[in-house]
C-alpha positions as CSV (number, residue, x, y, z in Angstrom):
1,M,82.8,88.5,100.5
2,I,85.4,87.0,103.2
3,L,88.6,86.8,101.3
4,H,91.4,84.6,102.0
5,A,94.2,86.2,104.4
6,V,97.8,85.2,105.1
7,E,98.9,86.6,108.6
8,E,102.2,87.2,110.1
9,G,103.6,89.2,113.1
10,L,101.8,91.2,116.0
11,G,101.2,94.7,116.8
12,S,98.8,97.6,115.5
13,P,97.6,99.2,113.8
14,P,97.8,96.2,111.3
15,L,99.6,96.5,107.9
16,V,97.3,95.4,105.1
17,L,99.0,94.2,101.8
18,L,96.5,94.1,98.5
19,H,98.2,92.8,95.5
20,G,97.5,93.9,91.6
21,L,96.0,92.0,88.7
22,F,96.7,88.3,88.2
23,G,98.5,88.5,91.7
24,S,98.1,87.0,94.8
25,A,98.7,87.6,98.8
26,R,102.1,85.3,98.3
27,N,103.4,88.0,96.0
28,F,104.3,90.3,99.4
29,G,105.9,87.3,100.7
30,A,109.5,89.0,101.4
31,V,107.9,92.4,102.2
32,Q,105.5,91.0,105.0
33,R,108.1,89.2,106.5
34,A,110.2,92.5,106.8
35,F,107.3,94.2,108.5
36,A,106.0,91.3,110.2
37,Q,109.1,91.9,112.5
38,H,107.5,94.8,113.9
39,R,103.7,94.7,113.4
40,R,100.8,92.2,112.8
41,T,100.5,92.1,108.6
42,I,97.6,90.9,106.7
43,A,98.1,89.8,103.0
44,L,95.0,89.4,101.3
45,D,94.0,87.8,98.2
46,L,91.2,89.8,96.1
47,R,88.2,88.3,94.9
48,N,89.0,86.2,91.8
49,H,92.6,85.8,92.7
50,G,94.4,83.4,95.1
51,A,92.7,81.0,97.4
52,S,89.6,83.9,97.5
53,P,86.2,83.1,96.2
54,H,85.2,84.0,92.5
55,A,82.5,86.4,91.8
56,A,81.4,88.4,88.8
57,D,81.5,91.9,90.1
58,M,85.1,93.6,89.7
59,R,84.0,97.3,90.8
60,Y,86.4,98.9,93.0
61,E,83.3,99.9,95.3
62,T,83.1,95.7,95.7
63,M,86.3,94.9,96.2
64,A,86.7,97.6,98.4
65,A,83.5,96.3,100.5
66,D,85.4,92.7,100.6
67,V,88.6,94.1,102.2
68,L,86.6,96.0,104.8
69,Q,84.6,93.3,105.6
70,T,87.1,90.8,105.9
71,L,89.0,93.1,108.1
72,E,86.4,93.7,110.2
73,R,86.0,89.8,110.7
74,L,89.5,89.5,111.6
75,D,89.1,92.4,114.1
76,A,91.9,94.4,112.2
77,L,89.8,97.9,112.0
78,P,91.5,100.5,111.8
79,A,94.4,99.3,109.3
80,I,97.1,100.6,107.3
81,L,95.9,100.0,103.8
82,L,99.4,99.2,101.4
83,G,98.1,98.4,97.5
84,H,100.0,97.8,94.5
85,S,97.9,98.7,91.2
86,M,94.7,97.2,91.1
87,G,95.3,96.5,94.7
88,G,96.3,100.2,95.2
89,K,92.9,101.4,93.5
90,T,91.1,99.2,95.9
91,A,93.0,100.7,98.9
92,M,92.1,104.2,97.8
93,Q,88.4,103.2,97.2
94,A,88.1,101.8,100.6
95,A,89.7,105.0,102.5
96,L,87.7,107.2,100.6
97,M,84.4,105.0,101.4
98,Q,85.3,104.7,105.1
99,P,87.9,107.0,106.1
100,D,87.9,106.2,109.8
101,A,88.9,102.6,109.0
102,V,92.1,103.3,107.5
103,A,95.0,104.7,109.9
104,R,97.5,105.4,106.9
105,L,97.0,104.8,102.9
106,I,100.2,103.5,100.7
107,V,99.5,103.2,97.1
108,A,102.3,101.5,94.9
109,D,102.6,102.8,91.4
110,I,98.9,103.4,90.4
111,S,96.6,106.9,90.3
112,P,92.9,107.4,90.7
113,V,92.5,107.6,87.0
114,A,90.9,105.3,84.3
115,Y,93.4,103.3,82.4
116,P,93.6,102.6,78.6
117,P,92.6,98.6,77.8
118,H,96.4,97.2,77.5
119,L,96.0,93.9,79.5
120,R,92.9,92.6,78.1
121,A,95.4,90.4,75.7
122,I,97.1,88.8,78.4
123,A,93.8,87.9,80.0
124,A,92.7,86.4,76.8
125,A,95.7,84.6,76.4
126,M,95.5,82.7,79.4
127,A,91.8,82.0,78.9
128,A,92.5,80.7,75.8
129,L,95.5,78.3,76.7
130,P,95.0,74.9,76.0
131,L,95.0,72.8,79.0
132,V,96.2,69.3,78.4
133,P,96.4,66.8,81.3
134,H,100.0,66.4,82.7
135,M,101.1,69.3,80.6
136,T,104.5,71.1,82.4
137,R,104.9,74.5,83.2
138,P,107.4,74.8,80.1
139,E,104.8,73.6,78.2
140,A,102.4,76.2,79.1
141,G,104.8,79.1,79.0
142,A,105.7,78.2,75.4
143,A,101.9,78.4,74.6
144,L,101.8,81.6,75.8
145,A,105.4,83.4,74.5
146,D,103.8,84.8,71.3
147,L,101.4,87.0,73.0
148,V,103.1,87.4,76.3
149,P,107.0,87.4,75.2
150,D,108.4,88.6,78.5
151,A,109.7,85.3,80.4
152,G,109.5,87.1,83.8
153,R,105.7,88.1,83.1
154,R,105.1,84.3,82.1
155,S,106.4,83.0,85.0
156,F,104.4,85.5,87.1
157,L,101.0,84.8,85.4
158,L,101.7,81.0,85.2
159,Q,101.8,80.8,89.2
160,N,98.3,80.9,88.8
161,L,98.2,77.7,87.1
162,H,97.3,74.7,88.9
163,L,99.2,71.5,86.9
164,G,98.3,67.8,87.2
165,A,96.1,65.3,85.7
166,A,93.1,68.2,85.5
167,P,95.1,71.7,85.0
168,A,93.1,74.7,85.8
169,W,93.4,78.4,86.5
170,R,93.4,79.2,90.1
171,I,92.1,82.9,89.1
172,G,88.8,83.6,88.0
173,I,89.9,84.4,84.6
174,A,86.0,84.6,83.2
175,E,85.3,86.8,85.7
176,I,88.5,89.0,85.1
177,L,87.6,88.9,81.5
178,A,84.2,90.0,81.8
179,G,85.2,92.9,84.4
180,F,88.0,94.5,82.4
181,A,86.1,97.5,82.0
182,D,85.5,98.1,85.7
183,I,89.3,97.2,86.5
184,E,90.4,99.8,84.0
185,A,88.1,102.6,85.2
186,W,88.0,104.6,88.1
187,D,85.0,106.0,89.8
188,A,85.5,108.1,93.1
189,P,82.5,108.4,95.5
190,A,81.0,112.0,95.2
191,D,82.9,114.6,97.4
192,A,84.7,112.3,98.9
193,S,88.4,112.4,100.1
194,Y,90.7,111.1,102.7
195,A,92.6,113.2,104.9
196,G,94.6,110.8,106.7
197,P,98.5,110.3,105.9
198,T,99.2,109.3,102.4
199,L,101.9,108.1,100.3
200,F,102.2,107.3,96.4
201,I,105.3,105.5,95.5
202,A,106.0,105.2,91.9
203,G,108.6,103.0,90.0
204,A,111.3,105.3,88.4
205,A,111.0,103.1,85.1
206,S,107.3,103.1,85.1
207,D,104.7,105.5,83.7
208,Y,101.5,104.7,86.0
209,I,101.7,107.6,87.9
210,K,102.1,110.9,85.6
211,P,102.4,114.6,86.6
212,E,99.2,115.2,84.9
213,H,97.6,113.0,87.6
214,R,98.9,114.9,90.5
215,P,95.9,117.4,90.8
216,T,93.5,114.6,90.9
217,I,96.1,112.8,93.8
218,R,96.0,116.1,95.9
219,L,92.0,116.6,95.6
220,L,91.2,113.3,96.8
221,F,94.2,112.5,99.5
222,P,95.2,116.3,100.5
223,R,97.8,114.9,102.7
224,A,99.4,112.8,100.1
225,R,103.2,112.5,99.4
226,L,104.9,111.1,96.0
227,V,108.3,109.0,96.1
228,T,109.8,107.7,93.0
229,L,111.5,104.4,94.0
230,K,114.9,104.0,91.9
231,N,115.7,100.6,90.5
232,A,112.1,99.9,89.9
233,G,109.1,99.7,87.4
234,H,105.6,99.1,87.9
235,W,106.1,95.7,89.9
236,L,108.6,97.7,92.5
237,H,107.8,95.5,95.5
238,A,109.5,93.1,93.5
239,D,112.1,95.0,91.4
240,N,113.5,96.5,94.4
241,P,111.9,95.2,97.7
242,A,114.8,96.8,100.0
243,G,114.2,100.1,98.7
244,F,110.5,99.6,98.8
245,V,110.6,98.7,102.4
246,A,112.9,101.4,103.2
247,V,110.7,103.9,101.7
248,V,107.5,102.6,103.6
249,A,109.4,102.2,106.7
250,A,110.3,106.2,106.4
251,F,106.7,107.0,106.3
252,F,105.8,105.1,109.4
253,D,108.4,106.7,111.1
254,S,107.4,110.2,109.8
255,H,103.9,109.9,111.4
């Protein structure tokens, strides 16, 4: 599958930005503009997200293949892959599947492990939202408030809602719901490892990267460095964008 791409800047190797679940390429707007001053940057909409096509298969092997196929079409390999959450798992999978295509790997607040099913209720609430013609964004937010009480998260989710005479989700919500078991899972290629420079960035207020995950990280990514970003939770590039850019820039300077 060829994914929708947003490109800025010049210079190689290009930096490729992969968003998390319910996100899109535009989530990296400020980060992309910062890095585009010095290199070519490509933000991708993963399948069933943003302006990319919808399809049933949400396995990381399939999503990584989408990324590699798209970057080959864009003449953007080898590339530096930077992925957040689901995008981080996709980036890891791509590096393990095709190491020569990945110049460096940056993983934002996710580990190469399976996670418990704690986001399915949110997807189900989105799918069940009554889509009334000419409804307003505040009305949609109010309808989600019981299951998604955090106003910031509701606003993030509602970026995926197209309003107007025929409101509809841009996101492939049915495909995501059907593929949740694969989104929560992790299945590394047998005997795979990625020996290139690798950075894992954890949000200081997040528990997605746990101490017990470190042996698995070291096994799959033997050159991995782990950094904790202050003043940030799971959405660390949104919580502390300046700090996030500084950590990634320091990683570039060290290699």
